[in-house]
C-alpha positions in Angstrom: 23.6 183.2 14.3 26.5 185.4 15.1 29.3 185.9 12.6 32.7 187.7 12.7 33.4 190.1 9.9 36.8 191.6 9.0 38.2 194.3 6.8 41.7 194.1 5.4 44.1 196.9 6.3 44.0 199.6 3.7 41.0 198.0 1.9 39.0 200.7 0.2 36.2 200.6 -0.5 35.7 198.5 2.6 35.1 195.0 1.4 34.1 193.0 4.5 34.4 189.2 4.5 33.1 186.7 7.0 36.0 185.2 8.9 34.0 182.6 10.9 30.4 181.8 11.9 31.5 179.8 14.9 31.3 181.9 18.1 33.6 179.6 20.0 36.4 180.4 17.4 36.1 184.2 17.3 39.4 184.8 19.2 41.3 182.2 17.1 39.8 183.7 13.9 40.8 187.2 14.9 44.4 186.1 15.5 44.4 184.4 12.1 42.9 187.4 10.4 45.4 189.8 12.1 48.3 187.6 10.8 46.8 187.8 7.3 46.4 191.6 7.0 43.0 192.2 8.5 42.8 195.0 11.0 39.2 195.8 11.7 36.5 193.5 13.0 32.8 193.4 13.9 30.5 190.8 15.2 27.0 190.8 13.8 23.9 188.7 14.3 22.6 187.2 11.1 19.2 185.8 10.3 20.1 183.0 8.0 16.6 182.7 6.7 16.6 186.1 5.0 18.8 185.8 2.0 20.0 182.9 -0.2 22.8 185.2 -1.5 24.0 185.8 2.1 23.9 182.1 2.9 26.1 181.6 -0.2 28.5 184.2 1.2 28.8 182.3 4.4 29.5 179.1 2.6 32.1 180.6 0.3 33.9 182.9 2.6 33.0 181.7 6.1 36.0 179.6 7.0 39.0 181.5 5.8 41.1 180.5 8.8 40.7 176.8 8.1 
């Protein structure tokens, strides 16, 4: 699974959040994130079978843009 991560402008230490896990919404999510103070992005492939904690992160923070 590919996910889009973002870091808020001026955020230190860099606390990344997952903006979306839906590849077809990456551009829409980047626009939302830019409008809400996020300035840096990265896309990463995630193996959802590796960590229950990480799956919780996806569920809790994965759809900030609605």
